[in-house]
C-alpha positions as CSV (number, residue, x, y, z in Angstrom):
1,X,-5.1,12.9,34.6
2,X,-5.5,16.6,35.4
3,X,-5.5,19.3,32.7
4,X,-4.2,22.8,33.0
5,X,-5.0,25.6,30.5
6,X,-3.2,28.8,30.6
7,X,-3.4,32.0,28.8
8,X,-0.7,34.5,28.5
9,X,-0.3,37.8,26.6
10,X,2.1,40.6,26.0
11,X,1.6,44.2,25.5
12,X,1.9,45.2,21.8
13,X,3.4,48.6,21.2
14,X,4.6,50.3,17.9
15,X,8.1,48.9,18.0
16,X,7.2,45.4,19.4
17,X,9.1,42.6,17.5
18,X,6.6,39.6,16.8
19,X,8.9,37.1,17.5
20,X,9.9,38.4,21.1
21,X,6.2,39.1,21.9
22,X,5.7,35.3,21.1
23,X,8.6,34.2,23.2
24,X,7.3,36.6,26.1
25,X,4.0,34.7,26.0
26,X,5.4,31.3,25.9
27,X,7.8,32.1,28.8
28,X,4.7,33.3,30.9
29,X,2.9,30.3,30.2
30,X,5.9,28.0,31.0
31,X,6.1,29.7,34.3
32,X,2.4,28.9,35.1
33,X,3.0,25.3,34.2
34,X,6.1,25.0,36.2
35,X,4.3,26.5,39.3
36,X,1.6,24.0,38.8
37,X,3.9,21.1,38.6
38,X,5.7,22.4,41.9
39,X,2.4,22.7,43.7
40,X,1.4,19.2,42.8
41,X,4.8,18.0,43.9
42,X,4.6,19.9,47.1
43,X,0.9,18.6,47.7
44,X,2.2,15.1,47.1
45,X,4.8,15.4,49.6
46,X,2.4,16.9,52.1
47,X,0.2,13.7,52.0
48,X,3.1,11.3,52.5
49,X,4.0,13.1,55.7
50,X,0.4,12.5,57.1
């Protein structure tokens, strides 16, 4: 089983809303995990075609 660790951040400014900044970080990390899952799926399909 593979493990993937991701870090995501947001730009905090004077009028930032903490809950929205948290959501932004979660969405960025989710996108990284989705991309990794797609890459694994694609790699698996490439092996099948060989």
